[in-house]
C-alpha positions in Angstrom: 171.2 188.0 115.7 171.2 184.8 117.0 174.1 182.1 117.4 172.3 178.8 116.6 174.1 174.9 116.4 173.4 171.9 114.9 175.1 169.1 116.6 175.9 166.1 115.0 177.3 162.6 117.0 176.7 158.9 117.1 174.2 157.1 119.5 174.3 153.3 120.2 172.4 150.8 122.2 173.7 152.2 125.8 170.9 154.9 126.9 173.1 156.2 129.6 176.2 156.6 127.2 174.1 158.3 124.7 172.6 160.9 127.2 176.1 161.6 128.4 177.2 162.2 124.5 174.1 164.2 124.4 175.1 166.7 127.4 178.6 166.8 126.3 177.9 168.0 122.8 175.1 170.5 124.3 178.1 172.1 126.6 180.5 172.1 123.5 177.9 173.8 121.5 177.1 176.5 124.2 180.8 176.9 124.9 181.0 178.2 121.2 177.9 180.4 122.1 174.9 179.2 120.8 171.8 180.2 122.4 169.8 177.6 120.2 171.1 174.1 120.1 169.4 171.3 117.7 169.8 167.8 118.4 169.9 164.5 116.0 166.8 162.3 116.0 166.3 159.1 118.1 169.1 160.2 120.7 168.2 157.6 123.5 168.9 154.6 121.3 169.9 153.6 117.8 166.8 153.5 115.4 167.0 149.7 114.9 164.6 147.0 117.2 163.9 143.4 117.6 160.3 143.9 117.7 157.7 146.7 118.9 158.2 145.5 122.3 161.9 146.0 122.4 161.2 149.6 121.0 158.6 150.4 123.7 161.2 149.1 126.3 163.8 151.6 124.9 161.5 154.8 124.7 161.7 157.5 127.1 158.7 159.2 129.4 158.3 162.8 129.2 158.9 163.1 133.0 161.3 160.7 132.9 165.1 160.8 133.6 166.5 161.1 130.4 164.2 163.8 129.4 164.8 165.7 132.8 168.3 165.8 132.1 167.8 167.4 129.0 165.7 169.9 130.6 168.3 170.6 133.3 170.7 171.0 130.8 169.0 173.7 128.8 168.2 175.4 132.0 171.5 175.2 133.0 173.1 177.2 130.0 169.6 179.2 129.7 169.2 178.1 126.1 166.5 177.1 123.5 167.2 173.2 123.1 165.5 170.9 120.4 166.2 167.2 121.3 164.7 164.2 119.8 164.1 160.8 121.4 161.1 157.8 121.4 158.7 158.5 123.9 156.1 156.4 125.4 153.0 158.5 124.9 149.7 158.6 127.1 147.5 156.9 124.6 149.9 153.9 124.7 151.6 154.8 121.3 155.3 155.0 121.0 156.4 157.7 118.8 159.5 159.5 117.4 159.4 163.0 118.9 160.9 166.4 119.2 160.8 167.9 122.3 162.0 172.0 122.8 163.1 173.2 125.9 162.9 176.4 126.9 165.8 178.5 128.8 164.1 177.7 132.0 164.0 173.8 131.1 160.6 174.0 130.7 158.9 171.8 127.6 157.5 174.4 125.3 156.0 171.8 122.8 156.5 168.3 121.8 156.0 167.1 118.0 155.7 163.6 117.0 157.1 162.5 113.6 154.5 162.4 110.9 156.1 160.5 108.0 157.6 157.0 109.1 160.4 155.7 107.1 160.7 152.1 106.1 161.2 149.9 108.9 160.2 152.7 111.4 156.6 151.6 110.5 157.5 148.4 112.4 158.7 149.6 115.6 156.9 153.0 116.3 153.5 154.9 115.8 153.0 158.1 113.6 151.6 161.4 114.8 147.8 161.8 115.2 148.4 165.4 115.9 150.7 168.1 115.7 152.4 171.1 117.7 152.4 173.9 115.2 154.4 176.8 115.6 155.8 178.0 119.1 156.2 181.4 119.9 159.7 181.8 121.5 161.9 184.8 122.6 164.1 183.7 119.9 161.7 183.7 117.3 158.8 181.6 115.9 160.0 177.8 115.9 158.4 174.9 113.9 159.7 171.0 114.3 160.0 168.1 112.2 162.0 164.8 111.9 164.0 163.5 109.0 161.5 161.9 106.5 159.0 164.7 107.5 161.1 166.6 105.2 161.6 164.3 102.6 158.2 165.4 101.2 157.3 169.0 101.5 154.0 168.8 103.6 155.1 169.1 107.1 157.5 172.0 107.0 155.2 173.8 104.3 152.5 173.7 107.1 154.4 175.1 109.9 155.8 178.0 107.3 152.2 178.7 106.3 151.7 179.3 110.1 154.2 181.7 110.5 157.4 179.9 111.5 160.9 181.5 111.2 163.1 178.9 111.8 162.4 175.3 111.2 164.0 172.8 113.2 165.0 169.1 111.9 166.4 166.3 113.6 167.7 163.5 111.2 168.8 159.7 111.5 169.9 159.5 107.9 172.4 157.6 105.6 171.0 159.6 102.5 173.6 161.9 101.0 170.5 163.4 99.3 169.1 165.0 102.6 172.1 167.3 102.7 172.2 167.9 99.3 168.4 168.5 98.5 165.6 167.7 101.1 167.5 170.0 104.1 168.1 173.2 101.8 165.0 173.1 99.8 162.6 173.9 102.8 164.4 176.8 103.5 164.4 177.8 99.8 160.7 177.1 98.9 159.4 178.6 102.1 162.1 181.7 102.7 162.7 180.3 106.3 165.7 179.5 108.2 166.4 175.6 108.6 168.7 174.3 111.1 169.2 170.4 110.7 171.0 167.9 112.9 171.9 164.6 111.4 173.5 161.4 113.1 177.0 159.9 112.4 178.3 156.5 113.2 176.4 153.4 112.3 172.6 153.6 112.5 171.9 149.7 113.1 173.6 147.9 115.9 177.1 146.4 114.9 176.0 142.8 115.6 173.0 143.2 113.0 174.5 145.7 110.7 175.4 142.8 108.0 172.2 141.2 108.1 170.0 144.6 107.6 172.4 145.8 105.2 171.8 142.7 102.6 167.8 143.1 103.2 167.9 146.4 102.6 170.3 146.6 99.8 172.8 149.1 101.0 176.4 148.2 101.7 177.5 148.4 105.5 179.6 151.5 104.9 176.8 153.4 103.7 174.6 152.1 106.7 176.1 155.1 108.7 174.7 158.2 109.6 175.5 160.9 106.9 176.4 163.9 109.0 176.4 167.3 107.0 174.4 168.8 109.6 173.6 172.5 108.3 172.1 175.7 108.9 170.5 177.1 105.7 169.3 180.6 105.0 166.0 181.5 103.6 167.1 181.9 99.8 168.6 178.4 100.4 172.1 179.1 100.9 173.6 176.6 103.1 175.9 179.1 105.6 177.5 176.3 107.8 177.8 172.4 107.4 179.3 169.8 109.2 181.5 166.8 107.6 180.2 163.7 106.6 181.8 161.8 109.6 182.6 162.6 112.8 181.2 164.6 115.9 180.5 168.2 115.0 179.1 171.4 116.5 177.9 173.6 113.3 177.3 177.2 114.1 176.2 180.4 112.7 174.8 183.7 113.5 171.5 184.3 111.8 169.2 187.0 111.3 165.6 185.5 112.4 163.6 188.4 110.9 165.1 187.6 107.2 162.6 184.8 107.1 160.0 187.4 107.4 160.6 188.5 103.5 158.8 186.2 101.2 159.4 188.2 98.1 160.8 187.1 95.1 163.1 189.5 93.0 160.0 190.7 90.9 158.1 191.2 94.2 156.1 188.2 94.1 155.2 186.9 97.5 155.2 183.1 97.8 153.0 182.9 100.8 150.6 185.6 100.1 150.2 184.0 96.7 149.1 180.5 97.6 145.5 179.6 96.7 144.6 176.9 99.7 141.3 176.4 98.2 142.6 174.7 95.3 145.0 172.4 97.3 141.9 170.7 98.8 142.6 167.0 97.4 145.8 167.2 99.4 143.8 166.4 102.5 141.9 163.5 100.8 142.5 159.8 101.5 145.2 158.3 99.6 143.9 156.3 96.9 147.1 154.7 95.2 147.9 155.3 91.4 145.2 154.5 88.9 146.8 155.3 85.6 148.6 152.6 83.5 152.5 152.9 83.4 153.5 155.3 80.4 156.5 154.3 77.9 160.1 153.4 79.2 161.6 156.3 77.5 160.9 159.4 75.5 163.0 162.2 73.9 162.5 165.7 75.1 163.8 169.1 74.2 163.8 172.0 76.3 164.9 175.5 75.1 166.8 178.2 77.0 167.2 180.9 74.6 169.4 184.0 75.1 169.6 187.5 73.6 169.6 186.8 69.6 168.7 183.3 69.7 165.9 182.7 67.2 163.1 180.5 69.1 161.3 179.4 65.9 164.5 178.2 64.1 165.5 176.1 67.6 162.2 174.9 67.4 162.0 173.7 64.2 165.7 172.0 64.7 163.8 169.9 67.5 161.1 169.0 65.6 163.3 167.8 62.5 165.1 165.7 65.3 162.5 163.8 65.9 161.8 165.0 69.9 158.4 163.5 71.3 158.3 166.8 73.4 159.3 170.1 72.9 159.2 173.0 75.7 159.4 176.4 74.9 159.9 179.3 78.1 157.0 181.1 79.2 155.1 183.7 76.8 157.9 182.6 74.0 156.3 184.5 71.4 156.9 187.7 73.6 160.3 189.5 73.4 162.2 188.5 76.7 158.9 187.0 78.0 157.4 190.5 78.5 153.7 190.1 78.1 153.6 193.9 77.1 155.5 193.0 74.1 154.1 192.2 70.7 153.6 188.6 69.8 155.8 186.8 67.3 153.3 185.4 64.8 155.8 182.5 63.9 155.1 181.2 67.3 151.4 181.4 67.6 149.6 178.1 68.2 148.2 177.9 65.2 151.5 178.4 63.1 153.3 175.9 65.6 150.2 173.3 64.5 151.4 173.6 60.6 155.0 173.2 61.6 154.1 170.1 63.3 152.0 168.7 60.6 153.0 164.9 60.0 154.9 164.5 63.3 153.7 163.4 66.4 155.6 166.0 68.7 154.2 167.9 71.2 154.9 171.4 72.2 154.3 173.2 75.1 154.6 176.8 76.0 152.4 179.5 77.6 150.5 182.4 75.7 147.8 185.1 76.5 144.3 184.0 75.8 141.7 186.1 74.6 141.1 188.0 77.7 144.4 188.4 78.6 145.0 185.7 80.9 148.2 183.7 81.3 147.9 180.3 80.0 150.0 176.9 79.3 149.1 175.3 76.0 150.0 171.6 74.5 150.2 172.1 70.8 150.0 169.2 68.4 149.7 168.7 64.6 145.9 169.2 65.3 146.1 172.8 67.1 146.0 173.4 70.6 144.9 170.0 72.5 145.2 171.2 76.0 145.0 174.2 78.3 146.4 174.9 81.5 145.7 178.5 83.1 148.4 179.7 85.4 146.7 178.9 88.8 149.0 181.8 90.8 149.3 185.2 90.3 153.0 186.7 89.5 154.1 190.2 90.1 156.2 190.3 87.2 153.2 189.8 84.8 151.9 193.5 85.8 148.4 194.2 84.9 147.4 191.1 83.6 144.1 189.7 84.9 144.0 187.7 88.0 145.6 184.3 87.8 143.5 181.1 86.8 139.8 180.3 87.6 140.7 176.6 87.4 139.6 175.5 91.1 139.6 172.0 90.4 143.7 171.9 90.1 145.8 170.6 87.2 144.7 169.1 84.0 146.6 166.0 82.8 146.8 165.3 79.0 147.0 161.5 78.0 149.8 161.1 75.5 150.9 158.1 73.3 153.7 157.8 75.9 152.0 158.9 79.2 150.2 161.5 81.3 151.6 165.0 80.8 151.0 168.2 83.1 151.9 171.6 82.4 152.7 173.9 85.3 152.7 177.7 83.8 155.3 180.3 85.0 155.2 180.9 88.9 152.8 178.1 89.6 156.2 176.2 89.5 157.2 178.4 92.6 154.4 176.4 94.5 155.0 173.0 95.7 151.2 172.2 95.9 151.1 172.8 92.0 153.0 169.6 91.5 151.2 167.6 94.3 148.3 168.1 92.4 149.9 166.9 89.3 151.1 163.8 91.0 147.6 163.3 92.6 146.4 163.5 88.8 148.7 160.3 88.1 151.1 162.7 85.8 154.1 161.1 84.6 155.8 164.3 82.9 155.4 167.7 83.7 156.4 170.5 81.2 157.3 173.8 82.9 157.5 176.8 80.8 159.0 179.0 83.5 161.4 182.3 83.9 164.3 181.2 86.1 164.9 184.2 88.5 166.6 182.9 91.9 169.7 181.0 92.4 168.0 177.9 93.5 165.0 177.7 91.4 166.6 174.7 89.5 168.9 172.7 91.9 166.6 172.8 94.7 163.0 174.0 93.9 162.4 171.9 90.7 164.5 169.2 91.6 162.7 168.7 94.6 159.6 168.7 92.9 160.6 166.0 90.8 162.0 163.9 93.6 159.2 164.1 96.1 156.3 163.5 93.5 158.5 161.1 91.1 157.8 163.1 88.0 160.1 163.5 85.3 160.5 167.3 84.4 161.1 169.4 81.3 161.9 172.8 82.5 162.4 176.1 79.8 163.2 179.5 80.6 165.1 181.9 78.6 168.7 181.8 79.8 169.7 184.1 82.5 172.0 184.6 85.6 170.5 182.3 87.7 170.4 179.5 84.9 168.0 178.5 81.8 166.3 175.2 80.9 166.6 171.8 82.9 165.8 168.1 82.5 164.8 165.8 85.3 164.6 162.2 84.2 163.5 159.6 86.9 165.5 156.6 87.4 164.2 153.1 88.0 166.8 152.9 91.2 164.4 154.2 93.7 163.0 151.9 96.6 165.4 150.8 99.3 164.0 147.1 100.5 164.2 146.5 96.6 166.2 145.4 93.7 168.6 148.1 92.5 170.1 148.0 88.7 173.3 149.8 90.0 175.3 149.9 93.2 173.8 151.9 95.9 175.9 155.2 96.1 174.2 157.0 98.9 171.6 158.8 97.3 167.9 157.7 97.5 165.3 160.0 95.9 167.1 162.5 94.4 167.1 162.2 90.3 169.5 163.4 88.2 169.3 167.0 86.8 170.5 167.9 83.7 171.2 171.7 83.2 171.3 173.2 79.6 174.9 174.7 78.7 173.6 176.6 75.4 170.2 177.2 73.9 169.0 173.7 73.3 169.0 170.7 75.7 167.7 167.3 74.5 167.5 164.1 76.6 165.5 161.4 77.8 162.6 161.2 79.9 161.3 157.9 81.7 157.4 158.0 81.9 157.5 154.5 83.5 159.5 155.1 86.4 156.8 157.6 87.7 154.6 154.7 88.5 156.8 153.7 91.6 156.5 156.1 94.5 157.7 153.8 97.2 160.8 155.3 98.6 161.2 152.4 101.0 159.1 149.5 102.3 155.8 150.8 103.1 156.7 154.5 102.6 155.1 156.3 99.5 156.3 159.7 98.8 152.7 160.8 97.4 150.4 158.4 99.0 152.7 158.7 102.4 151.9 162.4 103.1 150.3 163.4 106.6 147.0 163.9 104.9 145.1 163.9 108.0 147.1 166.7 109.5 146.9 169.2 106.3 144.2 171.7 107.8 146.9 174.6 107.8 147.6 174.4 104.2 143.8 174.5 103.2 143.1 177.8 105.0 
């Protein structure tokens, strides 16, 4: 077992005082037995500057006094320590950089922030390379910073390379960091995450009123949101700090738990990846090209339990005027088992006849003629789009190998927007939804089988958030949940106009869970057009596309 600590505290404009605070908090963590300590982002100076020259003047040198003092503290206590400061690099850039110190005080690795958020782009420079995974005596460690973890690529790359521990430094006032973006990186990669956030003002007191007005955030919300946390590989938050005030968050962790990548049915979520179909993630961004969809559509997702008649539930949804209805994967088969006989009432040709005279689209998955698992979109005209499953799934037993669709996700153009289908366990892979976003999907239908506690509230909710996609998820009801809708909100971009007062959440959309066999609600295709979470920061095109080689190997 390894005792780890995520430390939260405030940082101001006085660099010497900030160093003293960092050293004091490290001492406190060690006094509680921590052998690995993680500090928050931008520990040398509050992350707000008059201009680039001001930022450069406050940045540190890797061999300077600030960094040497941290190294000496790591050596004094014989701990692993991750700190984050702005650094002046040899090539002239000023970067936000994580530094990992070993128990002898040596610098084991330096990793620059890859995805800059809003005004950070005005003052510092993004990474041009990456450190990768660091082999240490306590485990295989990867490092990233704040906005790097609001989208999946940076932590995912580290996990693919074998990281067991992901260390995340944050400088965030967003409540959705702690509730979504931090824990999901543990759950989707089945790794440990140790994340340290700030508390206190994130902008100097003399400027905070002006900045609050510019960003569109109340002054009292421009404070670090704390909730530093330690998250287990299944997404469980095992320790968390308060929203405000200094804290040392401690947990004893079994690092080797991160080596088990299996789902309950045995599917290995790392071995199951198919890198060759993810190639477009590393293409230079081109922006969204498709026009906006409808403002709203009515969607229905089914979550049938034992004894529920899916055909009857579907008939009621069609009669109710739903524009989109999503059924669970293999809805025609008893309990979704591919080995069972199909219910003829749910065959695609029968569904098409039931849709006669309507504009409703129905999405489910079926076994095609050669036994492969495919998603289908059915209209009154029959099957209008087919999406083979892209990743294999152990629960489908002896079905033929998954898809042959090497060029990615198909998007079907409807009268109300662009529809993609993510089939079954393809939903476990964040790369799948990124492909849908790159194809300018507005809505993703997910015929699925929920099997783990955080499939809905972390994995699929984040797929909507980081790609700006409306989701319609259908699964048979079970212990871990069933169906869900995730409608996008128009309130999204900082430095922009919001319809509702800012309440602390930036990019986490609403998750609507089924509490019965039928869930009806509204999706907003037009909202998928806006992907800018802040000024200049696009959650899709802002991915670190130049640094994704490991995802494609």
